[in-house]
ZAVO-651264 format. One record per residue (C-alpha): x, y, z; residue in three letters; residue number from 1. Coordinates in steps of 0.02 Angstrom, whole numbers, plus 50000, padded with zeros to 5 digits. Layout:
BEGIN
> px, py, pz, rest, nr
> X, Y, Z, Ala, NUM
...
This chain:
BEGIN
> px, py, pz, rest, nr
> 53620, 56264, 48441, Unk, 1
> 53770, 56221, 48373, Unk, 2
> 53852, 56045, 48341, Unk, 3
> 54020, 56006, 48343, Unk, 4
> 54093, 55820, 48305, Unk, 5
> 54259, 55755, 48288, Unk, 6
> 54322, 55599, 48217, Unk, 7
> 54499, 55492, 48218, Unk, 8
> 54504, 55320, 48123, Unk, 9
> 54628, 55211, 48072, Unk, 10
> 54654, 55076, 47938, Unk, 11
> 54789, 54963, 47939, Unk, 12
> 54840, 54918, 47728, Unk, 13
> 54886, 54763, 47698, Unk, 14
> 55071, 54698, 47685, Unk, 15
> 55092, 54678, 47477, Unk, 16
> 55225, 54537, 47400, Unk, 17
> 55289, 54508, 47235, Unk, 18
> 55469, 54478, 47144, Unk, 19
> 55545, 54644, 47229, Unk, 20
> 55519, 54595, 47407, Unk, 21
> 55368, 54624, 47544, Unk, 22
> 55314, 54781, 47620, Unk, 23
> 55275, 54817, 47799, Unk, 24
> 55086, 54834, 47850, Unk, 25
> 55072, 54983, 47938, Unk, 26
> 54912, 55100, 48030, Unk, 27
> 54857, 55248, 47944, Unk, 28
> 54792, 55394, 48038, Unk, 29
> 54655, 55512, 47981, Unk, 30
> 54560, 55633, 48069, Unk, 31
> 54393, 55718, 48026, Unk, 32
> 54309, 55882, 48102, Unk, 33
> 54123, 55942, 48065, Unk, 34
> 54056, 56081, 48126, Unk, 35
> 53866, 56142, 48115, Unk, 36
> 53793, 56303, 48104, Unk, 37
> 53598, 56309, 48134, Unk, 38
> 53547, 56472, 48048, Unk, 39
> 53367, 56558, 48120, Unk, 40
> 53298, 56561, 47955, Unk, 41
> 53311, 56355, 47958, Unk, 42
> 53472, 56358, 47845, Unk, 43
> 53580, 56227, 47913, Unk, 44
> 53777, 56236, 47851, Unk, 45
> 53915, 56120, 47905, Unk, 46
> 54085, 56137, 47891, Unk, 47
> 54202, 56001, 47879, Unk, 48
> 54383, 55972, 47883, Unk, 49
> 54476, 55817, 47852, Unk, 50
> 54679, 55758, 47893, Unk, 51
> 54709, 55593, 47807, Unk, 52
> 54870, 55513, 47822, Unk, 53
> 54906, 55617, 47973, Unk, 54
> 55105, 55556, 48011, Unk, 55
> 55135, 55556, 47816, Unk, 56
> 55153, 55372, 47826, Unk, 57
> 55234, 55305, 47640, Unk, 58
> 55184, 55137, 47617, Unk, 59
> 55112, 55050, 47452, Unk, 60
> 54929, 55032, 47407, Unk, 61
> 54928, 54900, 47297, Unk, 62
> 55012, 54792, 47175, Unk, 63
> 55024, 54675, 47006, Unk, 64
> 55176, 54598, 46965, Unk, 65
> 55342, 54708, 46969, Unk, 66
> 55230, 54856, 46980, Unk, 67
> 55188, 54950, 47167, Unk, 68
> 55071, 55094, 47159, Unk, 69
> 55112, 55208, 47321, Unk, 70
> 54975, 55269, 47420, Unk, 71
> 54934, 55464, 47445, Unk, 72
> 55062, 55559, 47584, Unk, 73
> 54953, 55670, 47709, Unk, 74
> 54830, 55763, 47619, Unk, 75
> 54684, 55892, 47689, Unk, 76
> 54507, 55936, 47627, Unk, 77
> 54405, 56087, 47689, Unk, 78
> 54218, 56106, 47624, Unk, 79
> 54050, 56181, 47655, Unk, 80
> 53886, 56086, 47626, Unk, 81
């Protein structure tokens, strides 16, 4: 038996304000795909793929004083467990 799982999630980073101005709150969309293989010998393998920030939105992850820290651009993860 094989299991297939898709997960879409989003998060809305808060607006960051400071002396240099304000950033607008945006939604960031992520997707995760899990596929589980069941072997006859009792071994179970899960293949995992993830795309974060699908639409490659540029936004600020945080800030302190005049320093602002940009969040990660679109990135990909692939794993096997």
